C-alpha positions in Angstrom: -9.9 -53.3 19.4 -6.8 -52.2 21.2 -4.7 -52.5 18.0 -7.2 -50.1 16.2 -6.8 -47.6 19.0 -3.0 -47.8 18.7 -3.0 -47.4 15.0 -5.3 -44.4 15.3 -3.0 -42.8 17.8 -0.1 -43.5 15.5 -1.8 -41.9 12.6 -2.6 -38.8 14.7 1.0 -38.6 15.8 2.2 -38.8 12.2 -0.3 -36.0 11.1 0.8 -33.9 14.0 4.5 -34.4 13.2 4.0 -33.4 9.5 2.0 -30.3 10.6 4.7 -29.2 13.1 7.4 -29.7 10.4 5.5 -27.7 7.9 5.1 -24.9 10.3 8.9 -24.9 11.1 9.6 -24.7 7.3 7.2 -21.7 6.9 8.8 -19.9 9.9 12.2 -20.6 8.6 11.4 -19.3 5.0 9.8 -16.2 6.4 12.9 -15.5 8.6 15.2 -15.9 5.6 12.9 -13.7 3.5 13.0 -11.0 6.3 16.8 -11.1 6.3 17.0 -10.7 2.5 14.4 -7.9 2.6 16.4 -6.0 5.3 19.5 -6.2 2.9 17.3 -4.8 0.1 17.5 -8.1 -1.8 13.8 -8.0 -2.6 13.7 -10.7 -5.3 15.4 -13.1 -3.1 13.1 -12.2 -0.2 10.1 -12.7 -2.5 11.3 -16.3 -3.4 11.5 -17.2 0.4 8.0 -15.7 1.1 6.6 -17.6 -1.9 8.1 -20.9 -0.6 6.4 -20.2 2.7 3.1 -19.6 1.0 3.4 -22.8 -0.9 3.8 -24.6 2.5 1.0 -22.8 4.1 -1.1 -20.5 1.7 -2.8 -19.0 4.8 0.4 -17.7 6.3 -0.5 -14.0 7.2 3.1 -12.9 7.6 4.3 -14.5 4.4 1.5 -13.1 2.3 1.9 -9.5 3.8 5.7 -9.5 3.3 5.5 -10.9 -0.2 3.2 -7.9 -1.2 5.8 -5.6 0.3 8.7 -7.3 -1.6 6.6 -6.9 -4.9 6.0 -3.2 -4.0 9.8 -2.7 -3.6 10.3 -4.1 -7.1 7.8 -1.7 -8.4 5.4 -4.4 -9.4 2.4 -2.3 -8.2 -0.4 -4.6 -9.7 1.0 -7.8 -8.2 1.7 -6.0 -4.9 -1.9 -5.0 -4.7 -3.2 -8.4 -5.7 -1.1 -10.0 -3.0 -2.2 -7.5 -0.4 -5.8 -8.1 -1.2 -5.2 -11.7 -0.8 -3.8 -11.0 2.6 -6.9 -8.9 3.4 -9.1 -12.1 2.6 -7.1 -14.1 5.2 -6.8 -11.4 8.0 -10.2 -10.7 9.5 -9.3 -10.1 13.2 -6.6 -7.5 13.6 -7.7 -3.9 12.6 -4.1 -2.6 12.9 -2.7 -5.1 10.3 -5.7 -4.7 8.0 -5.2 -0.9 8.2 -1.5 -1.3 7.2 -2.5 -3.5 4.2 -4.9 -0.7 3.0 -2.2 1.9 3.6 0.2 0.0 1.3 -2.5 -0.5 -1.4 -3.0 3.3 -1.3 0.7 3.8 -1.8 0.7 1.4 -4.8 -2.3 3.1 -6.3 -0.6 6.5 -5.9 2.4 5.2 -7.7 0.1 4.2 -10.5 -1.3 7.7 -10.5 -4.8 6.4 -9.7 -5.4 9.2 -7.3 -9.1 8.7 -6.5 -8.6 5.0 -5.8 -5.7 5.8 -3.6 -7.8 8.2 -1.6 -10.4 5.5 -1.0 -7.7 3.1 0.1 -6.3 5.6 2.6 -9.8 6.2 3.9 -10.4 2.4 4.4 -7.1 2.3 6.4 -8.2 5.2 8.6 -11.6 3.6 9.3 -9.7 0.7 10.7 -7.0 2.7 12.5 -8.1 6.4 12.9 -4.9 7.3 14.8 -2.5 6.5 12.0 -0.9 9.9 11.3 1.1 8.5 8.3 -2.0 7.5 6.5 -3.7 10.7 7.4 -0.8 12.7 5.9 -0.8 10.6 2.7 -4.5 11.0 2.3 -4.2 14.8 2.7 -1.5 15.0 0.0 -3.4 12.7 -2.4 -6.5 14.9 -1.9 -4.4 18.0 -2.7 -3.1 16.5 -5.9 -6.6 15.7 -7.0 -7.7 19.2 -6.2 -4.8 20.5 -8.4 -5.8 18.2 -11.2 -9.4 19.4 -11.0 -8.3 23.0 -11.1 -6.1 22.3 -14.1 -8.9 20.6 -16.0 -11.3 23.5 -15.2 -8.7 26.1 -16.3 -8.3 24.1 -19.7 -12.1 24.0 -20.2 -12.4 27.8 -19.7 -9.7 28.4 -22.3 -11.5 26.3 -24.8 -14.7 28.2 -24.2 -12.9 31.5 -24.9 -11.4 30.2 -28.1 -14.9 29.3 -29.4 -16.3 32.9 -28.7 -17.0 34.9 -32.1 -14.6 37.6 -32.9 -16.6 40.7 -33.9 -14.0 43.5 -33.4 -12.5 45.2 -36.3 -8.9 45.0 -37.3 -7.9 48.4 -35.6 -9.4 47.2 -32.3 -7.5 43.9 -32.5 -4.2 45.7 -33.1 -4.8 48.1 -30.2 -5.6 45.3 -27.8 -2.8 43.0 -28.9 -0.4 44.0 -26.1 -3.1 43.5 -23.6 -4.1 40.1 -25.1 -0.5 39.0 -25.1 -0.3 39.9 -21.4 -3.5 37.9 -20.8 -2.0 34.9 -22.6 1.2 35.1 -20.5 -1.0 35.2 -17.3 -3.0 32.2 -18.4 0.1 30.3 -19.2 1.4 31.0 -15.7 -2.0 29.9 -14.2 -1.9 26.7 -16.2 1.6 25.9 -15.2 1.0 26.6 -11.5 -1.2 23.6 -10.8 1.1 21.3 -12.6 4.1 22.5 -10.7 2.1 22.1 -7.5 1.2 18.6 -8.4 4.9 17.7 -9.0 5.9 19.1 -5.7 3.1 17.2 -4.0 4.2 14.1 -5.8 7.6 14.4 -4.6 6.4 14.9 -1.0 4.1 11.8 -1.2 6.9 9.6 -2.6 9.2 10.7 0.2 6.4 10.1 2.7 5.9 6.5 1.3 9.5 5.7 1.5 9.6 6.9 5.2 6.4 5.4 6.5 6.6 2.1 4.6 9.4 1.0 7.0 7.6 2.4 10.0 4.5 0.4 9.0 6.5 -2.8 8.6 8.1 -2.2 12.1 4.6 -1.8 13.6 3.5 -5.0 12.1 6.6 -6.7 13.4 6.0 -5.4 16.9 2.4 -6.6 16.9 3.6 -10.1 15.7 6.2 -10.1 18.5 3.6 -9.4 21.1 1.4 -12.1 19.8 4.3 -14.5 19.9 5.1 -13.6 23.4 1.4 -14.1 24.4 1.3 -17.5 22.7 4.5 -18.5 24.5 3.1 -17.6 27.8 -0.1 -19.5 26.9 2.0 -22.6 26.0 3.8 -22.4 29.3 0.5 -22.3 31.2 -0.7 -25.3 29.2 2.4 -27.2 29.9 1.9 -26.6 33.7 -1.5 -28.0 33.4 -0.2 -31.2 31.9 
């Protein structure tokens, strides 16, 4: 009976040792990935994150950072797929979940899927209503959609005018030609205005994405640092109990 107890303890120690070793490997790969990411070596960073995910598919940090590395390589679809996987794992921290939805919104905006990006930003704000970066991106995405709707409406009005019957005689058409030319010029300006506004807004949002992506990453790192500090304090308290 005593031998079985000893063997059982030995098996538990071996399992615990393997688990601790795997966790160390995951943390080491994530740190290497972060260093490569900071140096803008995004492909190299992604490889380290993927190694960490192989060791521990549920690693929140590895999954989140892998999605960001894919985004930096302009692989929008895989970035969103990876970030959605992260959202399946993270169920407790609203700030981190908000950051994930924010980044999904950015990827959708890059793909020019404006309506979907608006919904993603709204999801982010539901989880973190005080995120001003997300609020700004949402406002610009909504403005781009408004410009597009106005552009489509203007195009439809022009088509309706072209389909109206022409009952005027030749002399009337000649007399009104200068005025019609002026009207055409004005319509051309009106049609171009929304497009120019959209391009301007697009530049604004792209600049905002570059700026706040780094800030979002820093916020997540700060949250993780606080969690590690709390865990360390908890470990010290447990050690004292022993």
